[in-house]
C-alpha positions in Angstrom: -52.2 -26.9 -51.3 -48.7 -25.3 -51.8 -48.4 -24.5 -48.1 -49.4 -27.8 -47.0 -46.7 -29.6 -49.4 -44.1 -27.1 -48.1 -45.0 -27.7 -44.4 -44.9 -31.5 -44.9 -41.7 -31.5 -46.5 -39.9 -28.9 -44.5 -36.9 -30.0 -42.5 -37.8 -27.7 -39.8 -40.0 -29.4 -37.2 -43.4 -27.4 -37.3 -47.0 -27.8 -36.1 -50.2 -26.0 -36.6 -51.9 -25.0 -33.1 -55.4 -23.9 -32.5 -56.3 -21.1 -30.2 -57.1 -23.8 -27.5 -53.3 -24.8 -27.8 -54.1 -28.1 -29.1 -52.2 -29.5 -32.3 -54.1 -29.5 -35.5 -51.3 -31.1 -37.5 -47.7 -31.6 -37.1 -45.1 -32.3 -39.9 -42.6 -35.3 -40.2 -39.6 -33.3 -39.0 -41.1 -32.3 -35.8 -42.4 -35.9 -35.1 -38.9 -37.1 -35.7 -37.5 -34.8 -33.5 -39.5 -35.8 -30.7 -39.1 -39.5 -31.4 -42.7 -40.2 -32.4 -45.0 -39.8 -35.4 -47.3 -37.0 -36.6 -50.6 -38.6 -35.7 -49.4 -39.2 -32.1 -49.1 -35.2 -31.8 -52.6 -34.4 -33.2 -54.7 -32.9 -30.6 -52.0 -32.8 -27.9 -51.3 -29.7 -26.0 -48.3 -28.1 -27.7 -47.3 -26.7 -24.2 -46.5 -30.3 -23.0 -44.0 -31.3 -25.4 -42.3 -27.9 -25.8 -41.9 -27.2 -22.1 -43.9 -23.8 -22.3 -46.1 -24.7 -19.4 -43.2 -25.1 -17.0 -42.6 -21.4 -17.0 -45.4 -19.0 -16.0 -43.8 -15.9 -18.0 -43.7 -18.1 -21.1 -46.9 -19.7 -20.7 -48.6 -16.4 -20.4 -46.7 -15.0 -23.4 -47.6 -18.2 -25.2 -51.4 -17.7 -24.4 -51.3 -14.2 -25.8 -49.9 -15.2 -29.1 -52.8 -18.1 -29.5 -55.2 -15.3 -28.9 -53.8 -12.9 -31.4 -52.7 -10.4 -28.8 -49.0 -10.8 -29.3 -47.0 -10.9 -32.5 -44.7 -13.8 -31.6 -42.9 -15.9 -29.0 -39.3 -16.8 -29.3 -37.5 -18.9 -26.6 -35.0 -21.8 -25.9 -36.4 -24.8 -24.1 -35.0 -28.2 -23.1 -37.2 -30.9 -24.8 -37.8 -34.5 -23.7 -37.9 -37.2 -26.5 -40.1 -40.3 -26.6 -37.1 -42.5 -26.1 -36.1 -40.5 -22.9 -33.4 -38.5 -24.5 -33.3 -34.6 -24.2 -32.3 -31.9 -26.7 -32.1 -28.1 -26.8 -34.4 -26.4 -29.1 -35.3 -22.9 -30.4 -39.0 -22.7 -30.0 -41.0 -20.1 -32.2 -44.7 -19.3 -31.9 -46.2 -16.8 -34.5 -50.0 -16.3 -35.3 -51.4 -17.4 -38.7 -53.3 -14.6 -40.2 -57.2 -15.1 -40.4 -57.2 -18.6 -39.2 -57.3 -18.3 -35.3 -54.3 -20.6 -35.3 -50.6 -20.2 -34.8 -47.5 -21.8 -36.3 -45.2 -23.6 -34.0 -41.6 -24.3 -35.2 -38.9 -26.1 -33.3 -35.3 -26.1 -34.2 -32.7 -28.5 -32.7 -29.8 -26.4 -31.4 -28.2 -29.0 -29.4 -24.9 -29.2 -31.5 -24.6 -25.4 -31.4 -25.2 -25.4 -27.8 -22.7 -28.3 -27.1 -20.1 -26.3 -29.1 -20.8 -23.0 -27.2 -20.6 -25.1 -23.9 -17.1 -26.5 -25.2 -15.9 -23.1 -26.0 -17.1 -21.6 -22.8 -15.3 -24.5 -20.7 -12.2 -23.6 -22.6 -12.7 -19.9 -21.9 -13.4 -20.4 -18.2 -10.8 -23.3 -17.3 -7.1 -23.2 -16.7 -5.3 -25.1 -19.6 -2.5 -26.3 -17.2 -4.5 -27.6 -14.5 -7.9 -28.0 -15.9 -9.3 -26.0 -12.7 -11.9 -23.1 -13.3 -9.9 -20.0 -13.9 -10.1 -16.4 -12.5 -13.1 -15.5 -14.8 -15.2 -18.6 -13.8 -14.3 -17.9 -10.3 -15.3 -14.3 -9.9 -18.5 -15.3 -12.1 -19.2 -18.0 -9.2 -18.4 -15.7 -6.4 -20.6 -12.9 -7.7 -23.5 -15.5 -7.9 -22.8 -16.8 -4.5 -22.9 -13.2 -2.9 -26.0 -12.4 -5.0 -27.9 -15.6 -3.7 -30.9 -15.1 -1.4 -30.5 -14.8 2.2 -30.4 -17.7 4.7 -33.4 -20.0 4.6 -34.9 -21.5 7.7 -34.8 -25.3 8.0 -37.2 -27.9 9.7 -36.6 -28.2 13.6 -33.6 -30.3 14.2 -32.2 -29.9 10.7 -29.2 -27.8 9.3 -30.3 -24.6 7.6 -30.8 -25.1 3.8 -28.7 -21.8 3.3 -26.3 -20.1 5.7 -26.1 -16.9 3.8 -22.4 -17.0 4.5 -19.2 -17.4 2.3 -15.8 -18.3 2.9 -12.4 -18.2 1.0 -9.1 -19.9 1.3 -6.6 -18.0 -0.8 -3.3 -19.5 -1.1 0.0 -19.0 -2.6 2.9 -21.6 -3.0 6.0 -20.7 -1.3 9.1 -20.9 -3.3 7.5 -21.8 -6.5 9.5 -19.4 -8.6 12.7 -21.3 -7.5 11.1 -24.6 -9.0 10.5 -22.9 -12.4 14.2 -21.3 -12.3 15.9 -24.5 -11.4 13.8 -27.4 -13.1 12.1 -25.2 -15.9 8.6 -24.1 -16.7 7.5 -27.6 -17.9 8.4 -29.0 -14.4 6.5 -26.1 -12.8 3.4 -26.9 -14.7 3.4 -30.6 -13.7 3.9 -29.4 -10.1 0.9 -27.0 -10.4 -1.1 -29.9 -12.0 -0.2 -32.1 -9.0 -1.1 -29.3 -6.5 -4.5 -28.7 -8.2 -5.2 -32.4 -7.8 -4.6 -32.4 -4.1 -6.5 -29.1 -3.8 -9.6 -30.8 -5.5 -9.4 -33.8 -3.1 -9.6 -31.5 -0.2 -12.6 -29.6 -1.6 -14.5 -32.7 -3.1 -16.2 -33.9 0.1 -17.8 -30.4 0.7 -18.3 -29.7 -3.1 -16.4 -26.6 -2.8 -14.8 -24.7 -5.8 -11.2 -24.8 -6.5 -9.8 -22.3 -9.0 -6.3 -21.3 -10.2 -6.4 -17.4 -10.1 -2.9 -17.2 -11.9 0.8 -18.2 -11.6 0.9 -20.2 -8.3 -2.3 -18.7 -6.5 -5.4 -20.9 -5.9 -8.6 -20.1 -4.4 -11.2 -22.5 -2.5 -14.6 -20.9 -2.2 -17.1 -22.5 0.5 -20.7 -21.4 -0.2 -23.0 -21.5 2.5 -20.3 -21.8 5.0 -21.0 -22.7 8.6 -18.5 -20.4 10.1 -14.8 -19.8 10.5 -14.0 -23.2 11.8 -15.2 -24.8 8.6 -12.6 -22.7 6.9 -9.7 -23.3 9.3 -10.6 -27.0 8.9 -10.4 -26.7 5.3 -7.2 -24.8 5.4 -5.6 -27.3 7.8 -6.5 -30.3 5.5 -4.8 -28.3 2.5 -1.5 -27.7 4.4 -1.6 -31.6 5.3 -2.2 -32.5 1.7 0.4 -30.1 0.5 3.2 -31.4 3.1 3.4 -34.8 1.2 6.3 -34.7 -1.1 5.8 -34.3 -5.0 7.4 -36.5 -7.5 8.1 -34.0 -10.5 10.5 -34.7 -13.3 12.5 -37.0 -11.5 12.7 -35.0 -8.4 11.3 -35.2 -5.1 10.0 -31.7 -4.3 8.7 -30.4 -0.9 6.1 -27.6 -1.4 4.4 -25.6 1.3 1.6 -22.8 0.9 0.7 -19.6 2.7 -3.1 -19.4 3.0 -5.4 -16.4 3.7 -8.8 -17.4 5.4 -11.8 -15.2 5.2 -15.4 -15.9 6.3 -18.2 -13.6 6.6 -21.9 -13.0 5.8 -22.9 -12.6 2.1 -25.3 -9.7 2.8 -23.5 -6.4 2.3 -20.1 -8.1 0.9 -18.8 -7.3 -2.7 -16.5 -9.5 -4.5 -13.8 -6.9 -4.6 -13.9 -6.3 -0.9 -13.8 -10.0 -0.1 -10.9 -10.7 -2.5 -9.0 -7.6 -1.1 -9.4 -9.0 2.4 -8.2 -12.4 1.3 -5.2 -10.9 -0.4 -4.3 -9.0 2.6 -4.7 -12.1 4.8 -2.6 -14.1 2.4 0.1 -11.3 2.8 -0.1 -11.5 6.5 0.6 -15.4 6.3 3.6 -15.0 4.2 4.8 -12.1 6.5 4.3 -14.2 9.7 6.6 -16.8 8.2 5.0 -18.6 5.3 3.7 -22.3 5.5 0.8 -21.4 7.6 -2.8 -20.2 7.3 -3.9 -16.9 8.9 -7.3 -15.7 9.6 -8.6 -12.4 8.7 -8.5 -9.8 11.6 -10.4 -6.8 11.2 -8.3 -4.8 13.9 -5.2 -5.8 12.2 -6.8 -4.8 8.9 -7.8 -1.4 10.4 -4.3 -0.9 11.2 -3.1 -1.6 7.8 -5.6 0.7 6.4 -4.4 3.3 8.7 -1.0 2.8 7.6 -1.9 3.0 3.9 -3.8 6.2 4.6 -0.8 7.8 6.3 1.4 6.6 3.7 -0.6 8.1 0.8 -1.0 11.5 2.7 2.6 12.0 3.6 3.9 14.1 0.8 0.9 16.3 0.6 1.0 16.7 4.5 4.6 18.2 4.1 3.2 20.6 1.4 0.4 21.7 3.7 2.6 22.2 6.5 0.8 19.8 9.0 3.8 19.1 11.0 5.5 21.0 13.8 8.5 20.5 16.1 8.9 20.0 19.9 12.1 20.2 21.7 13.5 18.0 24.5 16.3 19.5 26.4 19.9 17.9 26.6 21.1 18.8 30.1 24.7 18.7 31.6 24.9 15.9 34.0 27.5 17.7 35.9 25.9 21.1 36.4 22.4 20.6 35.2 22.8 23.5 32.5 20.7 23.1 29.4 23.4 22.5 26.7 21.1 21.9 23.8 17.7 20.5 22.6 16.7 17.8 20.4 14.1 18.7 17.8 11.4 16.0 17.5 8.7 16.2 14.7 5.0 15.6 15.2 2.1 15.3 12.6 -1.0 17.2 13.4 -3.2 15.0 11.3 -6.6 16.1 10.6 -8.2 12.7 10.9 -6.0 10.9 13.4 -4.8 13.8 15.6 -1.4 14.3 16.8 1.0 11.4 15.7 4.5 10.7 17.2 7.3 10.0 15.0 7.1 6.3 15.5 3.9 6.4 13.7 5.2 7.7 10.3 9.1 8.1 10.0 9.1 4.5 9.1 6.5 5.1 6.2 8.3 8.3 5.3 11.4 6.3 4.8 9.7 3.7 2.8 8.1 6.0 0.4 10.9 8.6 -0.1 8.8 11.3 1.8 11.4 11.5 4.4 13.7 13.8 2.0 11.2 16.6 1.9 10.2 16.0 5.4 13.5 15.9 6.7 14.5 19.1 4.7 11.6 20.8 6.3 12.5 19.6 9.9 16.2 20.8 9.6 15.0 24.2 8.1 12.4 24.8 11.0 14.7 23.7 13.7 17.5 26.0 12.4 15.4 28.9 12.2 14.3 28.4 15.7 17.8 27.8 16.9 18.9 31.1 15.4 16.2 33.0 17.2 17.3 31.5 20.5 20.8 32.5 19.5 19.8 36.1 18.9 17.6 36.3 22.0 20.1 34.8 24.3 23.6 35.4 22.9 25.3 34.4 26.1 23.8 31.1 26.3 24.6 29.1 23.1 22.3 26.2 22.6 22.9 23.4 20.3 19.9 22.0 18.1 20.1 18.5 17.4 18.1 17.1 14.4 17.4 13.4 13.4 18.7 12.5 10.0 17.4 9.3 8.3 19.8 7.0 6.3 17.7 7.6 3.1 18.4 11.6 3.4 22.0 10.7 3.4 21.6 8.5 0.2 19.0 10.1 -1.8 19.5 13.8 -1.2 22.4 16.2 -1.3 22.4 16.7 2.4 25.7 18.7 2.5 24.0 21.3 0.2 20.8 21.2 2.0 22.6 21.8 5.3 25.0 24.5 4.0 22.0 26.2 2.1 19.9 26.3 5.4 22.7 27.5 7.6 23.3 30.2 5.1 19.6 31.1 4.9 19.0 31.2 8.7 22.4 32.6 9.8 22.9 29.7 12.2 26.5 28.9 13.1 27.4 25.3 12.0 28.6 24.9 15.6 25.1 25.1 16.9 23.8 22.3 14.9 24.2 18.5 15.5 22.9 15.8 13.1 21.8 12.5 14.6 22.0 9.2 12.7 21.3 5.7 13.9 24.0 3.4 14.8 23.1 1.0 12.0 23.1 3.9 9.3 26.6 5.1 10.4 28.3 1.8 11.0 30.0 0.6 7.9 29.4 3.8 5.9 31.6 4.0 3.1 31.6 5.9 -0.3 29.0 8.6 -0.6 27.5 8.4 2.8 31.0 8.8 4.5 32.0 11.6 2.2 28.9 13.5 3.2 29.4 12.9 6.7 32.9 14.1 6.6 32.0 17.3 4.7 29.4 18.0 7.1 32.0 17.5 10.0 34.5 19.8 8.0 31.6 22.5 7.9 31.6 22.5 11.8 28.5 20.6 12.1 28.5 18.0 14.9 27.6 14.2 14.1 26.0 12.1 16.8 25.1 8.4 16.7 21.7 7.8 18.1 20.6 4.8 20.3 24.2 3.6 20.3 24.4 0.1 21.6 21.6 -1.4 19.6 23.4 -2.4 16.8 27.1 -3.1 15.7 28.5 -1.1 18.9 32.0 -1.1 16.9 34.0 1.5 18.8 37.1 0.6 16.9 35.2 1.7 13.6 34.2 4.9 15.4 37.6 6.2 15.3 37.6 6.4 11.5 34.1 8.0 11.5 33.7 12.0 11.9 31.6 11.3 15.0 31.4 13.7 17.9 28.8 12.4 20.2 27.4 9.0 21.2 23.9 8.9 22.6 23.5 5.8 24.6 20.1 3.7 24.0 17.6 4.1 26.8 17.7 0.1 27.5 21.2 0.7 29.4 19.6 3.4 31.5 16.8 1.4 32.7 19.4 -0.7 34.8 19.9 2.5 36.8 16.2 2.7 37.9 16.4 1.8 41.5 19.1 1.6 44.3 17.6 -1.7 45.9 17.5 -3.4 42.5 20.6 -2.4 40.8 21.8 -3.9 37.6 25.6 -3.9 38.0 26.3 -5.2 34.5 24.3 -2.2 33.0 26.5 0.0 35.1 29.5 -1.6 34.2 28.9 -1.8 30.5 27.9 2.0 30.4 31.1 3.2 32.6 33.2 1.1 30.0 31.5 2.7 27.1 31.9 6.3 28.4 35.6 5.7 29.1 36.2 4.3 25.7 34.3 7.1 24.0 36.3 9.7 26.0 39.4 8.3 24.8 38.3 8.6 21.3 37.5 12.2 22.0 33.6 11.7 21.9 30.9 13.0 24.3 28.3 10.8 25.7 24.5 11.6 26.1 22.4 9.1 28.2 18.8 9.0 26.8 15.7 8.1 28.8 16.7 9.5 32.1 13.6 9.4 34.3 14.9 10.0 37.9 17.3 12.1 39.9 19.1 8.9 41.0 19.6 7.9 37.4 20.9 11.1 36.6 23.1 11.2 39.7 24.8 7.7 38.9 25.1 8.4 35.2 27.0 11.7 36.2 29.2 9.9 38.5 30.6 7.4 35.9 31.2 10.1 33.4 28.3 10.7 30.9 28.3 14.2 29.8 24.7 15.0 29.1 21.4 13.5 29.7 18.0 13.6 28.3 14.6 12.3 29.5 11.3 13.1 31.2 13.3 13.6 34.6 14.3 17.0 32.9 11.5 17.6 30.5 9.2 15.9 28.1 9.3 17.3 24.6 7.7 20.9 24.6 6.8 23.7 22.1 9.8 25.9 21.3 8.1 28.8 23.4 8.6 26.7 26.5 12.3 26.5 25.8 12.5 30.1 25.2 10.8 30.8 28.7 13.2 28.5 30.2 16.2 30.3 28.8 14.7 33.7 29.7 14.1 32.9 33.2 17.6 30.9 33.6 15.7 28.1 35.6 17.1 24.8 35.2 14.7 22.1 34.1 
């Protein structure tokens, strides 16, 4: 009697269910919850109004409880009310001892669930634009990548699922200037307006638009049909953002750089996809901004190789993976070898032998040029000293390239002095080559270092002269002794039947001016006897190029000096 009274008076919706699954009795709370009365629930299958039959796993567990083979069942179900409404409920089924019946309880958790949904919405959406935020974007991205593979479609119809995914990852160009000049409030208004236009672009296809942070947005295309769909979307975004924005009384023009990536879901990870999108966005900015750029595997492979080289440069110096080759500097008047230029090569364990154009720029960016340059200088001076000792009657100048960062970031004077003292090489047999852009305009510390090196007796040469400032008047104030004319001037000397008189006139004028300033002139990239003869005729002092010799190992230079044979 007490149980029945408590059962009827309980605020929790309850029913007693027989082993056959039919309701024996239900209380008023359950009837009210479902929008009916207790009598209408009697003898009805409880699985119908609780939705337990809709899920095979739950249905099986429910049957086990009714038969006394399972202690309880607890789940969350969406229930339908008599008036057509729906509610979320926690459904619990537990056996009643020695009765061959079970107690069904149903608790309305709609309010709790709505609160949880509101909190999740706040957590997963950007407060400024109202768009999905980074967390929701990556959740949806992970779900899209984990979806089943492509499904076939009936003949003549589009596939129900393509098994592909695409991203348009974009960044507003110049957004920081808006924040800096108009303030963050105006910046937020602009972001909101941009978000609205992006949502309009994505709406026809039902694509996800998210703000990933700052002025970065992403549009995700699930089950994409190919790159053209993404290209069309990127073009629509560019067009939408091209229209001016009215913000804080200002008419603002905004553009965006967009990285476009499209590929199969199978075998693709979210991190990999976003890295590709980020790389492609960087390309779009590097290519001039206000454009979309499609992911290019070949370009990315080059970037990855570049990154690998950058990361391994310093360890490679420590492991001594570099070696030097030497290219002769030959007198154009007598054909005698006057010196050699030391050219570094990287014997990379993965990529093979790499020329300086593959890694010197990276070394300058990372600062590895300082230890690498010190190694090149020491190695070249040791070799030059061996040549001096082996051939005392044939002084051979060794010319070593020096990067501008070595002049700024290291004590170049102390390095040179220490290496010369260690190797015993006279300073007069060392020449340091710097590019024209590095030397011209030198002042302060760089100029002081160059002057100190010159005072030690080290020759200073300007490499690739003619490609930069070409300020001969400024040369008179620099401690420079040699100009190395860029190979582009020499190309005009290639054929007698197609001469370039302008090149010859320019070179002749440069040579005459250089000689009046007390400088010697070396012509680079000499490839033929005819070029050598004409360059010598107009006064160039020395030549360098494949006509004489490609860069060769030190022992080849030694053999050349030993035999006395001119190259």
